[in-house]
N, C-alpha and C positions, 0 to 999 in steps of 0.2 A: 543673262549676260548683258541685256540691254539696259539694266539698271546700274551697271558698273561704270565707273569713270574710266577714261582711256588709260590712265596710268595703272589701273588695277588689272588690265588685261595683258597677259604675257606677250612679249614681243615675238614676232614670227621668226622662228628658226626651225622650221618643220623638216621632217625627214624628206630626203629627195626621192625621186622615183627609183633610182638605182638602190638606195638604202631599203626602200620598201620591197623591191624585188628580192633582194637578199634575205630580208626578214621573212617574207612569205615562203621562200624555199626552205629556210631553216625550220619554220613553224610546221610546215608539212612533214618534214623529216621527223619531227618530234611526235607526229601523230595527230596534229590539229586537223579538224574537219569543218567545224562551224565557225565562220568568220563574220563578225559584225563590224561595219564601218559606220561610225556615228560622229566622227569629228572631235571626240574628246570633249564633250559638252560644247561643241561648236557646230558648224555646218559643213559637211563634207563636200558639197557641191561648190564651195568657194574655190576648191582646188581646180585649177584649169586642166590638170592631168587626171581627173577622176576617172575618166573612161579608160585611160591607160592603166591605172591602178586596178580597175575591175577586169581588164584583160589579163593581167598577171594572175589575179585570183581565179579567173576562169581556167587559165593554163594549169594552175596547180590543183584544179578540181575541188575548190572549196565550195561548200554550201554557203553562199554569201548573202548577207542581209545588209541593206543600206537604210539608214535613218536620215530623213531630210525634212526640212520645213517646207520644201516645195517652192520657195520664193524665187529661185534661180532657174527653175525648170522651163524649158521651151521644147518645141518639137524635135529640133536637131539633137539636143542633149538627151531627150527621152529615147530616141532611136539608138544613140550611142550606148546608153546605159543598158537598155533592154536587149540589145544585140549580144551582150556578154552573158545573157541568161542568168542573172542573179536568182537566188532561191526566193527571196522576199524583198519587197521594197516598202518601207514604212514611211508614211507621210503624216507629219504631226498635224492633227486637226483637233482643236480644243473647244470648238463651239459650232453650233448650227446657224449662228447669226454673226454678222460683222461685229456687233457690239461686244459679244462675249469673247470670240476668238481674238479679235484685235486687242482687247483689253489684256488678255493673258499674254499674248505675244509681244505687246508693246509697240506694234507697228501698224500704222493706219494703212488699210488696203490689203493687209495680209490675208484676210479671209477670202476675198475674191481671187487672189492669185493662187492660193493653195487649192481651192476648189477647181480652178481652171487647170492646175497641174495634174490633179487626179484624173480629170477628164482626158487630158492629153495622154497620160500614161496608159489609161485603159484602152484608148483608141489605138495607140501604137502597139500595145501588147496583142491586140486582136489582129492587127495587120501583119505583125511578124510571126504570129502563131507560137509565141513562147509561153512557158508554163509559170513564169514568175507570178507570185502572189502579191497583189497590190492592195495595201490596206492602210487604214489609219493607225496612228500611234496616239491614242487619246488618253490623257491622264485625267481620271475622274477626281474632281476637287470641289470645294465649296462654291466656286464661282460658276462652274458649268454643269453642276449636277442636274439642274432642271432641264437641260437640253440634251442629255445623253441619248435618249431614245430618238430625238429628232436628228441627231448626228447619224445614227444607224440608218434611218430612213433616207437621209441625204446621200450617204455613201452607197446605199443599195441602189438608189436611182441612177447613180453614175456608173455602176457596174464594178465597184471595188468592194472590199470587205472591211469589217470593223474589228479592231483589236484595242483593248483598253487595259489600263493598269491603274493602281491607286496612287494618289499623291503620297510621297514618302517624305516625312518630316525628319530630316537628319540634323546632326549637330553642326550646323554651319550658320554663322551670323546672318548672312543674307536670307537664308531660308527661314530661320527662326523669327525674323522680323515679319514675315508674311504668314506665319502659322495660323493666326486667327482668321485670316482671310481665306486661306486655302483648305484648312482642315475641315472635315465634315463633322459638326458637333453632334452631341447626343440628341438634341432636339430634332435633328433631321434624319436620324437613323431609320425610322419607319419608311420615309420617302426613299432613302438610299436602298434599303433591303428590297422594296418593291421593284425598283429599277433593276437590281441584279437578278431577281427572279424573272422579270420580263425579258432580260437578255438571254436567259436560259431557254425561255419559251420561244423567242425569235430564232435562236440557234437550232432548236429542234425542228421548227416548221419551215424556216426560210433559209437557214444555213449561212447567212451573211456575217454572223458573229464568229470570229476566229478563235476566241478563247475557249478552252475546254471548260466543262462544268467544274472540274477540280480547281482550275484557276479562278473561276468566278466565285466559288466558295471561299477560296483563300483571300480574295479581295474583300469579301464580306467580313470574314473573320478579322482581317487586319484592321479595317476601319473601326470595327466594334471594339477591338482590343489588340493593339499591335503585339502584345506579348504572346498571343496565341497563334501567330502566323508562321512560326518556324516549321519547316517540314521535318517531322520526327526529331526536332531539336538539334539536328545536325546540319551544318553549313557545307554544301557540296562544292562551293566555289573553289576552295583550295585544291580539290581533287581534280577539277575539270577545266579550270579557266585561268586566263591571265589577260591583263589589260595593258595596252601600250598607248601612251598618249602621242600627239602629233610631233612631240619633240624627242621621242625615243625613250622616255621614262617608262619603266616597267613596274606595274603594280599587281599585287594579289590582294584583292579586296582593298583595304585602306593602307596597306603596307607598301612603301616604296622599296623596290628590291634592286634597282640598278638601272643602267641605261645601255641600250643596245649599241650605242656608239663607242662605249668603253669596254664592253665584254659581250660574249655571244649570248643569244637567247637560251641556248642549251645549258650553259653554265648557270645562268640566272634561274632557270626552271629547276635544275637539279639541286640548287641551293635552298629551295623552298622547304621550310620547316612545317611538315604536316604532322601534327600531334593531336592528342586528345584535347589538349588545352585550347587549340584554335579551331578544331572541328566543331566543338560544342560552344559556338559563339553565341553570346546573348545580346548582341547589338540589335536594336529595333529596326531591322532592315529586312525587307521582303524580297529585294531584287534577285539574289541568287536562287532562292527557292522558287520564286515565281517564273523566272526565265529559263531555268536549267532542268527542272524536274521532269523526268519521263518524256523527254523530247520525242524519241522515236515512237513510243506508244501514242503520244498525243497526235502526231501527224498521221500515223497509220489510221487512227480513229477518224480523224477529220477527212482524210483523202480517200480511204478505202471503205471503212465500215459504215460511217454515218450516212453517205449517200444511199447505200443499200437499205439501211433502216428507214430512211425517209421515204423511199419508194414503197416499202412494205407498210408504211404508216405505223411503225412501232413507236 
């Protein structure tokens, strides 16, 4: 976003708190359980009513995730957010040094502020006694590959956890311009594979790595050859998920389906065409497979089974 000119950024006409309240109620009636608030490629903490939004999510009993760059975090906001007991809180951390993180983020001083935000969140979590998982949302790419293991150590020292995903190069002009800079080329694959294997080892012995082994293998496969990363060649997104941007536009994957200001979420969801044609999607996209597969099994493994295995030193 920081590379865009002001006229390229959509004018603000975001959903009001009352519209969000109505939306969450309807989503819950449809059976929604897992809610991620990520600002629609923006920053959710820009909303002055973010804590009120999270209180509505808490009332509706969503398992809520928040994705933030941490730049607007302070102690008062941390208390407000964590008091609503979200399921997870992702803080974007793309480097273990100022030079790398600030280069990727395009904001001087972002690294210091983000690290400070992680420290504040971990302190407040301990004080409130909540179970929210606080972790990074680190995108592995050609710029930060050499610092991935250092990011893990930094996060571990703070008391948070580490979650990573691969850079996804999709068909967007702004992304394609940066492809050579961001993508991990064949000449660096041995370095990359060693890092993924080391993350598995750290997960087994220290537990700070939140990704499952299956996810780490999927990241490795995707970077080596994006064509191989599909989960059983079936896209689960259409069966499980829907996205709503800050202006009320409803999407299923890349398809714009309507706007909740013009029609109900229920009617939009029911109009979704789920067929063999779109379930067997061949887009070079890892996100639905990576984020949605076997969620219940994954977290059972991480929260219940893995600590036992670690104590038994298996």
